[in-house]
N, C-alpha and C positions, 0 to 999 in steps of 0.2 A: 090216230092224233086228235081226231074231233071228239072221240069218246072220252079220253083222258082229259082234254080241256073242259068238256062239260061236266066230267065228275069233279074236277077241282073246283069249278065254279059252284056246283051244288055244295060241296063240302063248306065252302065259303058261306053261302046263304044259310047253312045250318048252324053257323057260328062255331064250326069245328077247326077252322083255320084263321085263327084270330091275327097272325102275324102278316098276312097278306096285304100288300099295298095296293092302291088304286091303279097304279101303272101295271102291275102284274096281272090284276084282275081285267083291265082294258085289253091287254095283249092276248090273254087267254079268250076272251070274247071274241076278238078279232080272228084268232085261229079257228075257233069253233064255227064262225060265220063263214069264213073262207072254205073250209073244208066241206061244209054243208053245200056251198055253191058248186064246189068241184064234184060231189057226189051226185048231186042233181042233174049236172050236165052230162054225167057219165050214164045215169040212168035214162035220160032222155034220148041219147044216142041209140040205146040197146032196143 
């Protein structure tokens, strides 16, 4: 999920996804950050 959200954000930054609205981009950013936190917590426990 994190990789997909980050890829969509990257596509938007490159100007290839021009129809993305700010609300969608904000949600994608939140998903990416939350997923990163989960991954870091899992790695810390190992």
